BATI-309664 format. One line per 3 residues: number of its first residue (from 1); their letters; for each residue x, y, z of N, C-alpha, C. Coordinates in steps of 0.02 Angstrom, whole numbers. Example, Ala and Ser with C-alpha at 12.3 -4.5 7.8 and 13.67 -1.06 7.14 Angstrom:
# BATI-309664
1	as	660/-284/390/615/-225/390/660/-165/390 | 642/-112/354/684/-53/357/645/2/394
This chain:
# BATI-309664
1	mqn	1603/-453/2/1540/-422/23/1512/-378/-34 | 1448/-387/-49/1419/-349/-104/1403/-278/-82 | 1404/-233/-129/1393/-162/-116/1318/-146/-118
4	prq	1287/-128/-62/1214/-117/-61/1193/-60/-108 | 1235/-8/-117/1215/47/-160/1216/26/-234 | 1262/-18/-252/1262/-45/-320/1199/-86/-333
7	iaf	1180/-125/-283/1119/-166/-289/1057/-122/-294 | 1056/-68/-254/1000/-20/-260/999/12/-329 | 1057/28/-356/1061/57/-423/1033/9/-476
10	lal	1051/-54/-470/1026/-104/-519/950/-110/-516 | 922/-109/-455/849/-114/-449/816/-51/-477 | 844/8/-462/815/70/-487/821/75/-563
13	rev	874/47/-590/881/48/-663/825/9/-696 | 805/-47/-665/748/-85/-691/684/-43/-689 | 675/-7/-635/615/35/-627/614/89/-681
16	hrr	670/124/-690/672/181/-736/678/161/-809 | 715/109/-823/725/89/-893/668/46/-919 | 646/-2/-878/598/-52/-902/528/-42/-875
19	gaf	519/8/-831/453/18/-802/433/-34/-752 | 482/-70/-722/467/-122/-674/437/-91/-611 | 394/-129/-577/370/-108/-511/428/-111/-463
22	ada	432/-62/-418/489/-58/-372/496/-121/-329 | 440/-147/-303/445/-206/-260/469/-267/-299 | 445/-274/-362/466/-331/-403/540/-326/-422
25	ald	562/-265/-439/633/-255/-456/677/-270/-396 | 654/-249/-337/691/-261/-276/696/-336/-262 | 640/-372/-268/640/-444/-256/688/-480/-302
28	rtf	686/-462/-367/731/-494/-416/804/-481/-398 | 818/-419/-380/887/-401/-363/911/-437/-301 | 867/-444/-251/886/-479/-190/900/-553/-204
31	rns	861/-583/-250/871/-654/-265/941/-668/-292 | 970/-618/-325/1036/-627/-355/1092/-598/-312 | 1078/-586/-249/1129/-556/-206/1127/-588/-137
34	qlt	1181/-579/-101/1185/-604/-32/1204/-545/12 | 1155/-522/51/1165/-462/91/1148/-477/164 | 1179/-441/209/1159/-444/279/1091/-410/287
37	dld	1057/-423/342/992/-391/355/999/-315/354 | 1053/-290/382/1064/-218/384/1070/-189/314 | 1108/-223/270/1116/-199/202/1051/-205/162
40	rrl	1013/-258/175/947/-265/141/902/-207/159 | 903/-187/223/861/-131/244/884/-66/209 | 950/-58/203/976/2/168/954/3/95
43	vte	961/-54/61/941/-58/-9/867/-43/-17 | 826/-73/26/754/-61/23/738/13/33 | 769/44/82/759/115/95/780/158/35
46	lvy	837/142/6/862/181/-51/817/175/-112 | 794/114/-126/752/103/-185/683/134/-176 | 648/116/-122/581/143/-112/584/219/-103
49	gsv	633/242/-64/638/314/-51/652/353/-114 | 698/329/-156/715/365/-217/656/367/-265 | 617/313/-267/557/312/-311/504/360/-284
52	rrm	491/357/-219/441/402/-188/459/475/-200 | 522/492/-191/544/561/-191/569/585/-259 | 551/549/-311/578/562/-378/567/635/-400
55	rsi	508/661/-391/494/729/-414/535/780/-375 | 541/771/-311/580/817/-269/654/816/-291 | 680/757/-302/751/751/-319/764/778/-389
58	dfi	719/765/-436/726/794/-503/726/871/-499 | 685/898/-455/682/971/-447/750/998/-423 | 782/963/-376/848/984/-352/899/982/-409
61	idk	898/928/-448/945/923/-505/933/980/-553 | 869/994/-568/853/1049/-615/880/1116/-590 | 880/1126/-524/904/1188/-496/981/1194/-496
64	lat	1015/1137/-490/1088/1140/-480/1129/1124/-542 | 1101/1085/-588/1140/1064/-646/1125/1107/-707 | 1172/1111/-752/1161/1149/-815/1107/1115/-856
67	kks	1111/1048/-859/1060/1010/-896/1006/988/-847 | 944/993/-870/887/970/-829/893/895/-815 | 859/873/-764/859/802/-746/839/758/-805
70	sqq	788/779/-841/763/739/-898/813/735/-955 | 863/779/-956/913/779/-1009/976/741/-989 | 981/720/-926/1039/682/-904/1034/611/-932
73	ppd	1091/578/-944/1089/506/-962/1049/469/-908 | 1003/425/-928/958/394/-878/993/361/-819 | 1048/325/-832/1083/292/-776/1117/342/-731
76	lrt	1142/397/-759/1173/449/-718/1120/483/-675 | 1061/494/-703/1006/523/-664/990/478/-604 | 990/412/-615/976/365/-561/1030/369/-507
79	ilh	1093/376/-528/1148/382/-480/1141/446/-439 | 1124/501/-473/1114/564/-438/1055/559/-389 | 1003/524/-409/947/513/-363/970/479/-299
82	lgl	1011/428/-306/1034/392/-247/1075/437/-201 | 1119/477/-230/1159/522/-189/1118/575/-155 | 1074/607/-193/1034/662/-165/982/636/-115
85	yql	956/576/-126/909/548/-77/943/540/-9 | 1004/514/-10/1040/506/54/1053/573/88 | 1073/622/48/1089/688/77/1027/724/104
88	qyl	972/719/68/911/756/87/871/720/141 | 868/653/137/819/618/177/847/569/229 | 910/550/225/937/500/272/987/533/320
91	nni	964/547/379/1007/581/429/1061/536/457 | 1052/469/451/1100/423/482/1160/409/437 | 1163/438/378/1221/427/334/1261/493/330
94	pps	1325/492/349/1366/553/345/1368/580/273 | 1362/646/264/1364/674/197/1425/652/156 | 1484/648/189/1544/628/152/1537/557/125
97	aav	1505/512/164/1495/443/141/1446/442/82 | 1393/482/86/1345/484/31/1378/508/-33 | 1420/560/-28/1454/587/-87/1504/537/-115
100	ntt	1547/510/-72/1600/466/-96/1573/403/-128 | 1522/373/-98/1493/312/-126/1457/326/-191 | 1427/384/-198/1392/401/-260/1442/414/-317
103	vql	1497/448/-301/1550/459/-351/1578/391/-374 | 1587/346/-326/1612/279/-343/1563/242/-388 | 1497/249/-374/1446/219/-418/1452/245/-489
106	ake	1463/309/-496/1471/339/-563/1530/308/-599 | 1586/301/-564/1647/273/-594/1636/200/-615 | 1599/162/-574/1592/91/-587/1537/74/-638
109	ngf	1498/125/-657/1442/111/-703/1444/153/-766 | 1506/166/-789/1515/197/-855/1518/272/-856 | 1523/304/-798/1523/378/-796/1586/406/-762
112	agl	1643/371/-772/1705/395/-741/1720/466/-762 | 1706/482/-826/1720/549/-851/1676/603/-821 | 1620/582/-791/1574/631/-761/1575/627/-685
115	ssf	1623/590/-657/1625/582/-584/1638/649/-549 | 1677/693/-581/1689/759/-550/1625/801/-550 | 1584/793/-603/1518/827/-605/1474/803/-547
118	vng	1472/737/-537/1431/708/-483/1456/735/-415 | 1522/733/-406/1552/757/-344/1535/831/-333 | 1541/872/-385/1529/944/-379/1456/960/-364
121	llr	1410/924/-398/1339/938/-386/1319/920/-315 | 1342/862/-290/1323/842/-223/1354/888/-170 | 1416/909/-181/1448/954/-132/1416/1024/-134
124	qyi	1395/1045/-194/1359/1109/-199/1294/1105/-159 | 1260/1048/-164/1197/1039/-127/1210/1042/-51 | 1265/1009/-28/1282/1011/43/1294/1083/66
127	rlt	1332/1121/26/1347/1191/45/1283/1232/51 | 1237/1222/4/1174/1259/6/1133/1242/69 | 1129/1178/84/1088/1158/142/1120/1180/208
130	etd	1186/1183/209/1220/1207/270/1207/1281/283 | 1189/1317/230/1174/1389/239/1100/1404/230 | 1058/1352/242/985/1359/239/961/1384/171
133	lnp	994/1360/118/974/1379/50/952/1317/10 | 921/1270/45/896/1210/11/845/1230/-43 | 857/1210/-106/812/1231/-160/739/1211/-148
136	lti	728/1156/-112/659/1134/-101/620/1182/-56 | 654/1214/-10/618/1254/40/622/1329/27 | 670/1352/-14/674/1425/-24/640/1448/-89
139	tny	618/1400/-130/587/1418/-194/519/1452/-183 | 506/1503/-223/439/1534/-224/396/1496/-274 | 355/1451/-249/314/1410/-293/255/1450/-321
142	kss	231/1429/-380/177/1465/-413/111/1456/-377 | 102/1400/-343/37/1386/-311/49/1337/-254 | -2/1329/-211/3/1280/-157/7/1209/-185
145	ver	-27/1198/-242/-25/1131/-273/47/1115/-295 | 80/1163/-328/149/1151/-349/195/1142/-289 | 185/1184/-238/227/1179/-178/222/1109/-147
148	lgi	161/1087/-135/152/1021/-103/176/965/-150 | 163/972/-215/183/920/-263/258/911/-266 | 295/967/-268/369/964/-273/399/947/-205
151	lhs	376/980/-153/406/971/-87/397/899/-62 | 338/871/-74/323/804/-49/324/750/-104 | 335/770/-166/345/724/-221/281/685/-239
154	fpd	232/721/-263/169/692/-288/150/728/-352 | 115/695/-398/90/730/-458/37/782/-439 | 34/836/-477/-11/891/-460/-84/868/-457
157	wlv	-104/823/-502/-175/804/-505/-197/771/-439 | -152/733/-408/-169/701/-345/-175/752/-289 | -127/798/-287/-129/851/-236/-194/892/-243
160	elw	-212/909/-304/-275/946/-316/-335/907/-291 | -337/843/-305/-392/800/-283/-400/801/-207 | -344/795/-172/-347/793/-99/-365/861/-70
163	ieq	-339/914/-99/-356/981/-74/-431/993/-80 | -461/970/-135/-534/977/-145/-572/941/-89 | -546/885/-66/-583/844/-17/-569/865/55
166	ige	-505/880/71/-488/890/142/-451/955/156 | -438/996/105/-405/1060/116/-329/1054/116 | -297/1111/113/-224/1113/103/-185/1086/164
169	tet	-206/1106/224/-169/1085/284/-169/1010/292 | -228/979/286/-232/907/293/-200/871/234 | -201/900/175/-168/870/118/-93/864/131
172	eql	-64/916/161/7/912/178/20/857/229 | -24/849/277/-17/795/326/-22/727/292 | -68/721/245/-76/658/208/-14/643/167
175	cew	14/693/133/75/683/94/132/659/139 | 138/690/197/191/670/244/181/598/267 | 118/578/279/104/509/299/126/461/245
178	fnq	107/475/183/122/429/128/197/423/114 | 237/470/138/309/466/128/346/432/185 | 309/409/235/339/369/289/343/295/268
181	spt	390/259/297/392/187/287/332/156/322 | 299/107/291/239/78/321/254/36/383 | 206/33/428/211/-12/485/177/-78/467
184	ihl	194/-130/505/165/-196/494/112/-209/547 | 53/-231/524/-1/-250/570/-12/-325/563 | -26/-357/619/-44/-428/618/-118/-437/635
187	rin	-146/-491/609/-213/-512/629/-206/-580/663 | -223/-582/727/-216/-643/767/-271/-692/748 | -252/-756/741/-300/-809/725/-330/-836/790
190	plk	-392/-816/807/-420/-835/872/-437/-910/876 | -436/-945/819/-448/-1017/820/-386/-1055/845 | -329/-1020/847/-266/-1053/866/-234/-1023/929
193	tsi	-249/-959/943/-212/-925/996/-253/-866/1021 | -222/-825/1063/-254/-764/1087/-206/-706/1078 | -233/-646/1079/-190/-587/1069/-140/-581/1127
196	aqi	-161/-600/1187/-115/-597/1244/-57/-646/1236 | -71/-705/1209/-19/-755/1199/33/-730/1148 | 9/-698/1095/54/-671/1044/96/-615/1073
199	eta	65/-571/1111/102/-516/1143/159/-544/1186 | 144/-596/1224/195/-626/1268/252/-657/1227 | 233/-693/1173/284/-725/1130/329/-673/1097
202	fqa	300/-618/1075/340/-566/1042/384/-529/1092 | 356/-519/1152/394/-485/1204/457/-525/1221 | 450/-592/1222/507/-635/1236/562/-628/1183
205	hni	543/-606/1123/592/-594/1070/610/-520/1063 | 593/-481/1116/609/-409/1117/577/-371/1058 | 516/-392/1039/480/-357/986/421/-321/1018
208	sts	419/-256/1009/367/-215/1039/304/-216/995 | 246/-221/1027/182/-221/991/134/-173/1026 | 82/-153/990/29/-113/1022/-39/-133/992
211	rip	-89/-134/1035/-157/-151/1012/-189/-91/977 | -243/-105/940/-277/-53/902/-350/-52/924 | -375/6/947/-443/9/974/-496/-17/925
214	nlp	-545/-52/952/-603/-78/914/-584/-131/863 | -524/-157/865/-505/-212/820/-475/-267/863 | -516/-315/883/-495/-363/935/-439/-411/914
217	qal	-426/-417/848/-374/-463/825/-311/-427/802 | -309/-362/806/-255/-323/774/-199/-306/823 | -136/-314/798/-77/-294/834/-31/-256/786
220	rln	-8/-198/807/42/-161/767/111/-178/792 | 157/-194/747/227/-206/766/264/-139/765 | 300/-126/818/337/-63/824/411/-76/813
223	gst	439/-43/763/511/-50/751/526/-108/705 | 590/-123/698/614/-175/652/604/-244/681 | 587/-292/638/571/-360/661/614/-414/630
226	gai	651/-399/576/686/-451/539/637/-489/494 | 657/-547/470/616/-586/423/550/-608/456 | 495/-594/423/428/-608/450/420/-682/467
229	qnl	443/-725/422/431/-797/432/470/-825/492 | 516/-786/519/553/-808/579/521/-785/644 | 467/-748/640/435/-723/700/395/-779/734
232	pgy	388/-777/800/353/-831/835/281/-838/813 | 261/-901/800/191/-916/782/176/-914/708 | 225/-894/666/210/-889/594/193/-958/565
235	seg	238/-1006/574/228/-1072/543/170/-1109/575 | 154/-1092/638/97/-1125/672/29/-1096/651 | 30/-1042/611/-33/-1013/589/-68/-972/642
238	wwt	-29/-944/689/-59/-904/743/-80/-835/721 | -53/-811/666/-68/-743/643/-52/-737/569 | -77/-684/540/-60/-667/471/-50/-591/467
241	iqd	-14/-569/416/-4/-497/408/-66/-467/373 | -94/-417/404/-151/-382/373/-161/-315/407 | -164/-262/367/-172/-195/396/-240/-190/432
244	ssa	-242/-146/481/-303/-138/521/-363/-119/479 | -353/-76/429/-408/-55/386/-440/-115/352 | -398/-160/327/-423/-219/293/-460/-265/341
247	qlv	-437/-269/403/-472/-309/454/-541/-281/467 | -546/-215/467/-610/-182/480/-663/-201/428 | -641/-212/366/-688/-230/312/-725/-294/329
250	thl	-688/-345/353/-720/-409/367/-765/-405/428 | -745/-364/477/-789/-353/534/-854/-319/512 | -850/-275/463/-910/-242/436/-954/-294/401
253	ldp	-924/-341/366/-962/-396/334/-996/-439/387 | -960/-452/442/-987/-488/500/-1013/-558/482 | -971/-600/450/-993/-668/432/-1006/-710/494
256	qpg	-1057/-753/489/-1079/-794/546/-1066/-868/532 | -1056/-908/585/-1044/-980/575/-1100/-1012/534 | -1080/-1056/488/-1128/-1094/449/-1154/-1060/386
259	eii	-1137/-996/376/-1163/-960/318/-1124/-977/254 | -1155/-957/198/-1121/-959/133/-1098/-889/117 | -1032/-882/108/-1001/-818/93/-967/-822/25
262	ida	-973/-769/-15/-936/-765/-77/-889/-705/-73 | -825/-719/-81/-774/-666/-85/-757/-658/-159 | -785/-606/-190/-786/-603/-264/-718/-587/-295
265	caa	-674/-552/-258/-606/-536/-282/-559/-552/-225 | -545/-616/-214/-520/-639/-150/-444/-634/-141 | -406/-647/-194/-333/-652/-185/-304/-585/-162
268	pgg	-251/-587/-120/-214/-645/-96/-244/-679/-34 | -303/-657/-12/-341/-698/35/-344/-674/107 | -320/-613/121/-323/-588/190/-393/-586/218
271	ktt	-440/-560/179/-509/-553/203/-545/-621/200 | -525/-664/153/-555/-731/150/-540/-770/214 | -476/-771/233/-457/-809/292/-485/-776/355
274	hsa	-491/-710/354/-521/-676/412/-595/-696/419 | -630/-701/363/-700/-724/365/-703/-794/396 | -657/-837/376/-657/-906/403/-647/-905/478
277	elm	-603/-861/502/-591/-856/574/-655/-833/610 | -688/-782/583/-748/-756/616/-806/-806/614 | -805/-850/564/-857/-903/558/-838/-966/595
280	qdt	-781/-963/632/-756/-1022/667/-743/-1079/619 | -726/-1061/557/-709/-1108/503/-765/-1158/489 | -828/-1136/499/-886/-1176/480/-925/-1139/426
283	gti	-966/-1174/388/-999/-1144/330/-953/-1150/269 | -967/-1110/218/-929/-1113/156/-912/-1044/131 | -849/-1034/114/-827/-972/83/-801/-988/13
286	yac	-834/-959/-37/-810/-966/-106/-762/-908/-121 | -699/-925/-131/-647/-874/-142/-633/-871/-217 | -652/-815/-248/-647/-809/-321/-592/-759/-340
289	dkt	-556/-775/-392/-509/-727/-421/-490/-753/-490 | -477/-706/-536/-462/-728/-604/-388/-745/-613 | -346/-727/-563/-274/-738/-569/-254/-799/-529
292	asr	-236/-853/-564/-221/-916/-531/-161/-911/-485 | -110/-871/-505/-50/-865/-464/-65/-832/-397 | -111/-783/-398/-130/-749/-336/-173/-796/-292
295	lkk	-213/-839/-324/-252/-887/-285/-207/-940/-253 | -150/-953/-284/-102/-1000/-254/-78/-973/-187 | -66/-907/-185/-46/-875/-123/-101/-881/-71
298	lte	-164/-873/-92/-221/-880/-47/-223/-951/-18 | -212/-1001/-61/-213/-1070/-38/-159/-1083/13 | -99/-1055/0/-44/-1063/47/-61/-1032/115
301	nad	-91/-973/114/-111/-939/176/-163/-980/213 | -213/-1005/176/-266/-1044/207/-238/-1108/238 | -190/-1139/203/-159/-1201/229/-119/-1186/292
304	rlq	-81/-1131/292/-40/-1114/351/-85/-1099/411 | -142/-1067/398/-189/-1051/452/-237/-1109/468 | -230/-1163/428/-268/-1226/437/-344/-1215/431
307	mks	-363/-1180/377/-434/-1166/363/-464/-1220/318 | -524/-1243/335/-557/-1297/296/-618/-1272/258 | -643/-1213/273/-708/-1191/246/-702/-1154/179
310	iki	-640/-1144/155/-629/-1104/95/-625/-1148/33 | -665/-1129/-17/-664/-1164/-81/-642/-1115/-136 | -591/-1136/-174/-562/-1092/-224/-602/-1095/-289
313	htg	-614/-1037/-319/-650/-1031/-382/-609/-986/-429 | -577/-1014/-479/-534/-975/-524/-576/-947/-581 | -569/-882/-594/-605/-851/-649/-632/-782/-630
316	dsr	-658/-748/-680/-687/-681/-671/-756/-689/-638 | -765/-656/-580/-828/-665/-543/-889/-640/-581 | -877/-602/-635/-935/-580/-676/-964/-637/-717
319	hfp	-930/-695/-717/-951/-751/-759/-965/-814/-718 | -998/-806/-660/-1015/-863/-618/-1090/-864/-606 | -1129/-883/-656/-1203/-884/-647/-1225/-933/-592
322	efi	-1184/-982/-576/-1203/-1031/-525/-1208/-1000/-455 | -1183/-939/-447/-1185/-906/-382/-1247/-862/-372 | -1289/-855/-422/-1346/-810/-416/-1392/-831/-359
325	nla	-1408/-783/-315/-1452/-794/-257/-1427/-848/-208 | -1362/-860/-206/-1335/-914/-166/-1312/-892/-97 | -1285/-831/-91/-1246/-812/-32/-1285/-775/21
328	drv	-1268/-788/84/-1294/-748/139/-1259/-679/140 | -1194/-680/124/-1155/-619/123/-1104/-623/67 | -1092/-565/35/-1042/-560/-18/-994/-504/-1
331	lld	-931/-518/-11/-880/-466/-4/-852/-450/-73 | -856/-386/-92/-823/-363/-153/-769/-314/-132 | -709/-341/-124/-650/-299/-111/-622/-284/-180
334	apc	-647/-230/-210/-639/-219/-282/-567/-200/-300 | -543/-224/-358/-479/-200/-383/-482/-124/-391 | -430/-89/-370/-433/-16/-369/-364/13/-380
337	sgl	-360/79/-378/-297/114/-389/-248/107/-331 | -273/89/-272/-230/83/-213/-205/150/-187 | -242/204/-201/-219/270/-181/-223/283/-106
340	gtl	-250/234/-69/-249/239/4/-188/205/34 | -147/173/-8/-90/135/17/-25/156/-17 | -19/220/-33/39/244/-70/104/237/-30
343	hrr	99/233/36/160/222/76/187/151/66 | 144/104/47/165/35/36/187/23/-37 | 161/63/-82/175/53/-154/211/115/-179
346	ada	277/110/-179/319/170/-190/305/204/-256 | 291/165/-308/285/194/-375/213/207/-397 | 164/189/-355/94/196/-376/75/267/-392
349	rwr	104/315/-357/87/386/-368/105/408/-438 | 154/375/-470/176/394/-537/141/354/-591 | 109/299/-573/79/255/-624/8/273/-642
352	htp	-27/307/-596/-98/321/-609/-108/390/-640 | -164/394/-677/-185/457/-708/-260/465/-697 | -287/525/-703/-360/532/-698/-397/487/-747
355	eni	-367/476/-805/-400/435/-856/-405/362/-834 | -351/333/-806/-357/262/-788/-398/253/-724 | -405/305/-684/-451/302/-626/-523/296/-652
358	qqq	-538/333/-704/-605/331/-734/-620/260/-760 | -571/229/-793/-580/160/-817/-589/112/-759 | -551/122/-707/-556/79/-647/-626/84/-618
361	sql	-653/144/-615/-720/155/-588/-773/117/-627 | -765/115/-693/-812/78/-735/-811/4/-719 | -751/-24/-711/-744/-95/-693/-775/-109/-625
364	qse	-763/-65/-577/-790/-74/-510/-867/-74/-511 | -896/-31/-552/-969/-29/-558/-996/-94/-586 | -962/-121/-636/-983/-185/-665/-978/-242/-614
367	lla	-923/-243/-578/-913/-296/-528/-967/-292/-473 | -983/-231/-451/-1033/-223/-398/-1101/-244/-422 | -1120/-223/-482/-1186/-242/-509/-1192/-318/-513
370	naa	-1138/-351/-533/-1140/-424/-540/-1138/-459/-472 | -1095/-436/-427/-1089/-468/-361/-1155/-464/-323 | -1193/-411/-335/-1257/-403/-300/-1306/-459/-318
373	tfv	-1299/-489/-378/-1345/-543/-397/-1331/-607/-358 | -1273/-611/-324/-1256/-671/-286/-1292/-673/-219 | -1319/-616/-197/-1345/-609/-129/-1417/-631/-125
376	ksg	-1433/-673/-75/-1502/-693/-62/-1544/-633/-41 | -1609/-638/-47/-1653/-587/-20/-1640/-580/55 | -1631/-518/78/-1616/-506/149/-1542/-511/166
379	gvl	-1501/-528/115/-1429/-536/127/-1391/-471/124 | -1325/-476/134/-1282/-417/142/-1224/-421/92 | -1206/-362/66/-1146/-356/24/-1103/-299/52
382	vya	-1039/-311/59/-993/-258/78/-949/-241/18 | -950/-177/-1/-907/-152/-55/-850/-115/-22 | -788/-132/-41/-730/-101/-10/-675/-89/-61
385	tct	-635/-37/-49/-575/-24/-90/-521/3/-43 | -458/-3/-66/-403/30/-29/-382/93/-66 | -432/131/-88/-419/196/-120/-462/249/-85
388	ihp	-441/312/-92/-479/367/-63/-504/414/-118 | -511/387/-178/-535/427/-235/-611/420/-241 | -648/475/-240/-721/472/-242/-749/435/-303
391	len	-714/439/-360/-738/404/-421/-742/329/-411 | -697/303/-369/-695/230/-358/-738/209/-298 | -762/257/-261/-797/242/-199/-868/269/-198
394	eqv	-875/331/-175/-942/361/-168/-981/358/-233 | -948/374/-289/-985/377/-352/-1009/308/-373 | -968/257/-363/-987/188/-380/-1048/167/-340
397	vrs	-1048/182/-275/-1103/162/-231/-1166/200/-248 | -1160/266/-257/-1220/306/-275/-1251/281/-340 | -1210/268/-389/-1235/245/-454/-1270/178/-446
400	fld	-1241/133/-407/-1272/67/-395/-1340/75/-362 | -1344/116/-310/-1408/124/-273/-1461/157/-317 | -1441/203/-360/-1488/235/-406/-1519/184/-454
403	snp	-1480/133/-472/-1504/83/-521/-1536/22/-487 | -1531/17/-421/-1555/-43/-386/-1595/-23/-325 | -1659/-6/-334/-1700/19/-279/-1713/-33/-224
406	dwq	-1699/-97/-237/-1710/-148/-186/-1648/-156/-141 | -1600/-110/-148/-1540/-111/-105/-1537/-45/-66 | -1508/-49/-6/-1498/12/34/-1436/4/77
409	iea	-1408/61/98/-1351/60/143/-1376/41/213 | -1339/-4/244/-1355/-24/312/-1300/2/358 | -1318/36/411/-1269/64/457/-1227/8/488
412	pti	-1163/22/501/-1120/-29/532/-1150/-54/598 | -1142/-119/610/-1169/-150/672/-1115/-159/724 | -1056/-131/712/-999/-139/758/-972/-70/777
415	dlp	-936/-68/833/-901/-6/852/-842/3/805 | -833/64/782/-781/78/732/-730/128/760 | -668/124/737/-619/175/757/-631/242/721
418	vqp	-680/244/676/-696/305/639/-771/311/633 | -796/372/635/-868/385/629/-890/377/557 | -943/338/543/-968/333/475/-994/401/450
421	spe	-995/409/385/-1022/471/355/-1098/473/366 | -1129/531/356/-1202/534/362/-1237/484/316 | -1206/469/258/-1236/422/211/-1231/350/236
424	gwv	-1182/337/280/-1175/269/309/-1112/232/287 | -1073/262/242/-1011/227/224/-954/249/269 | -900/211/266/-842/224/309/-782/240/264
427	klw	-750/297/277/-691/317/239/-635/330/288 | -580/293/281/-523/300/325/-469/341/291 | -450/396/323/-395/438/298/-333/420/339
430	phk	-279/400/307/-220/375/344/-193/424/395 | -188/489/377/-157/537/423/-200/549/485 | -265/533/480/-309/542/538/-316/478/579
433	him	-319/421/546/-337/359/580/-278/312/589 | -219/331/565/-156/294/574/-163/222/550 | -192/215/492/-196/150/457/-207/164/383
436	dgf	-204/112/342/-210/122/270/-274/159/253 | -272/197/198/-332/229/173/-380/178/143 | -442/179/164/-491/130/141/-560/161/136
439	fmv	-602/131/95/-673/148/91/-711/83/98 | -767/84/136/-808/23/142/-880/43/157 | -925/2/132/-996/16/144/-1033/-51/145
442	rlk	-1081/-56/190/-1121/-117/199/-1189/-105/165 | -1205/-146/116/-1267/-140/78/-1313/-200/93 | -1378/-186/99/-1425/-240/115/-1477/-246/60
445	rn	-1491/-308/41/-1542/-321/-9/-1610/-331/26 | -1661/-296/3/-1728/-302/35/-1759/-369/16
């Protein structure tokens, strides 16, 4: 039987040494291992959790060790992260088990001579927490930004950004939300089944679900489900995985049967296939993306859902002059920082900077200006992102409207789980709306 903590260590080593994305490192590590479902869940929790909580755990090491976390040998730092993550955040693992398995990891990965240091640091941490002297909670932080950043493990610049928008209390709620494991939402394919039929099928497999107000195709899965592809209706194309926020985008677009739709940044195809469902798979949807491998995933999804109206277009949507004035509706689900989905992307909080957000905003503005040329007179464009950064959202839209007087914001034509802003756009905050953070706005060409 393989050791799940060793496998978690190998995945984390890829993240820390080579800069690998946590999900990619985890996938590669799983491919080379044979684990029970229970052990896979433990490895996933250890890897994602250790990456999410990196700043908090480094802070603990800095407080307890003679050498700062950044001065520790990189692999030893990773081993300490695994041990401290279990002690601080996993209530279902006995402290003695967390300590003993971490000491064993040190011995098996070249740090036998430092195993007593690992043992001592972890036991010191246990003693402190047993007497309510946890370094994370008793420290006098210099500012609320530092407190929230260290306590919840986010970079200061992100915490500052959120405090500016929603204040300190809500920022703490948002941080707590992003540190939870994500839930899975399904979008039911009404061309094949009904939401009631799926509920019954899942209930027969002892899987709890709940509906989501104002989203007629959405089901939230409650609790653990096992492998997704083994769930009832997957191979029959009865449903696909898609968060409620993303489903809301296509409802805002409101594609109609027989229309021509252009999905300018389509892969991996959740909103493309949703458009096909809402159009009853009639009309034409041009699904564009510059990444062929991601379009392959879109094709697989469309085939599983048995969609016929989708046509694949490989390439950068800024270079498709044949689409000018062609579409009734255009969807620009713009590439973005993903700062509304930090609970799903464990390492995204550490990869972004204010500088690369600025660059992203520039690209989004170019894509929007170009996608607008695809829309017929009187047609509609929906601009959407899964970020909550104003530079990628409100600023992009304001700049576009300033430069294009023949365009205006059109109020949503559907009931929403959230009230639109006075300007007419929709911004979903995860801690308030219990779904991914998203921005979306419906624009109409005169």
